[in-house]
N, C-alpha and C positions, 0 to 999 in steps of 0.2 A: 768691412762688409757693407757695401752700399747696395740698396735695392731700389729699383725703379718705383716711382709712386704707384700705389695701387696693386703692386705685385703681392701674391701670397706665397709663403714659403712653408715647406713641410717641417714637421717636428724634427725629423732626422737631419735635414739640411741645416736647420738653425743650430742644433746641438752638436754639430760636427766640430765646432771650434768655440772658443770663448767669445761670445758676442759682446759688443760694446754696450755701455749703459744707455747710449742714445737709441740703439736698436731696441733694447728691452723696454725702454720707457715709451716707445711708440708702438707697442704690440698690445692687443686687447687681452691676451692670455696673461694671467698673474704669474710673476716670477720673483723668487727670492734667490740671492746668491750668498752662499756660505763659504767661509774658509775652513781649514781642517780643525780649527778650534771651536767649531759650531757658532762662530760669530756671524751675524748678518752683515755682510759688507755692502749689500745693495738690495733694495726692494723697489720694484717698479710701481707706478701709480695704481695699476690694476690690483697688485698684491696689497698695497696699503689700503685700498678701498675695501677689499674683502675682509682684511683683518680688522679694520675699523668698525665693521658691521657686527663684530663679535665682542661682547663685553667680557669674555673670558680669555681673550687672547690679545696680546699687544707686543710691540717691539720697544725695548728700553735698554740703553747702554749696549747697543749692538747685539742684544740677545732677544730671542723669542721667548716671551713670558706666557705662562698658562696659569690661570686662576686656581685650577684644581690640582696642579702638580708642583712639587718643590723644584727649584732651579736644577738640581742634580738629576731629577727625574726626566724633565723635558730635554735636557742636554743629552742624557743617556739614550732617549728615544731617537733623537736626531743623529747622534753618533752611530747608532746601530743601523739606521736606514742609510746613512752616508757610506758606511763600511760595505753594506750590501751593494750599493751603487758602484763603488770602486771595484768590487769583485765581479761586476756585471751580472749580478743575480737578478732574476725576474721580479722577485717580490721586494722591490726597493721602494715600497710605499709606506706611508704613515697616515693613519686617520686620527685626527684630533677633534674633540667636541667638548661642549661645556659639561658641567658636573652631572647634568641630567640627560646627557646625550643629545643636547639641542644644537642646532645649526652647525653640523659637522663640516670640516674642511679636509680634503684629501691632498696630501703632499706626495709628490713623486720626484725622486732624486736622480741626477745624472752627474757623474764625475767627469770633469773636463780637464784639458791641459795636463795629461798624464805625465809629461816630462818635467813638470814643475815640482820643486821640493815642497811647496805648499799648495797642493791641488785645490782647484775651485770646484765647488759643487753647485750646480744649477738646479733649482727646485721649482717645479710648476705647482701652483696652488689652484685647486678646483673646488667650487661649491657643488656638491653632488646633486642638490635640488634644482639647479638651474639648467634649463634647456636640454634635458636629456632624452625626452620622449622620442624624437626623431632618430637619435642614435640607437636607442633600445630597439626600435622596430627594425632598423637595418641589420641587427644581429641575428634576427630570426632565421633567415635563409642561409646566412653565412655559416652558422653553427648548428643548424637543424634543431632549433629550440621548439618546445611545445608552447602552446598558449599559456599554460599554467606557469611554466618556467619563465616565459617572457614577462608575465605579470609580476612575478617575484623579483626578477631583475630590475624591473621598473621601480619597485618599492625600495630595493637596495640602493639603486642609483639616486633615489630621492632622499637617502640618508637614514632610512628606517633600520632599526635593529631587528633581531629575530622575534622578540616578543611583540613588538609593534606590528610586524608583518603578520604574525599569527592572529592577532586581534583583528586586523583589517581584512584578512582572508577568511576569518572564522574557522581556523584550523589550529591544531596543536603546534607547539614550538618544535616538537620532534618531527612533525610533518614538514615544517619549514626547513629544518636542518637536512632532512632527506632530499628535498628538492634542491637545496643549495649544494649538496654534495654532488648531485648530477650536473648542476650548472657549472661548478668549479671544474669538473672533469671535461665538459664540453668546451669551455672557454680557455682551458689550460692555465687556470689561476689557482691560488690556494687561500684566498681571503676575500672578504667583502670589498676591501680596498682594491684588490685586483680586479674584481667585477666592475667597480666604478671606473677604474682606469680604462678597462676594455671598452666600456660604453663611450667614454670620452674620446678614445683613440680611434674609434670606428670611422669617424668622419672629421677628425680634428684638422683644422687648417689654421695657421697662425696668420691672421690678417693684419697687415701693417696699416696703421692710421696715418693720416696726412701729418707730416711734421711741420 
C-alpha cells in the first residue's frame, strides 16, 4: 500500500486490508494492532504518545495495562470489544479512563484479514477532549439536533460523564439521561462511546505525514 506524498485516505479505504507498520507509523491517527490473544503486536507513535500521557495506562509485555483493572479485567474488556468487531456489530467501542474518570480514551476495533487463522484487530485510539468542537457543530444539521442536545454532545465528546454534565449544565442527572436517550436515538448509537465515535467520524480524514 503506497500512497503519494500528501494524499489523504478515508477510514474505510485504510481499513479495507491489513496496513503495513510503515503506513501506520506515518499517520496522525493513533492505532494499536492486536492479535486474537489481545496482545499488542504494534503501536504507532501517535498511540504511544496518547498512552504515555496517561499515568493509569501503559503497554508492558505486549499487553495493555490499566492501573485500576486487574489483567484479566482489561483483557476481558478488550476481548469483548474485539468479538463485537469480528461480528461487525456497531457498538465495537471501549472507553477507558483513570480511577476517577480522568483523561479518558476511546478505543474502536476493526477485525481485519478474516481469512487468517489468527485474525488481526486494528484499533483506533481517540482522545475525546481533543479537537471535537468543529465535528460536534457539523452534526447539528445532519441529525436535526437541538442546541441543548448539541451542548450535551459537546460535553460527552469532551469526556464528561453524566454527573459532570449535570453539574456543568445545572440540571439533574435524570435530565441529562433523558437528553442522551434522545441523542442516542438520533445518532443511531447506544453508548457515550458511540456518541464520541460519531463525532470523530463526522469529518475524520487520515492524513499521512511526510515519511
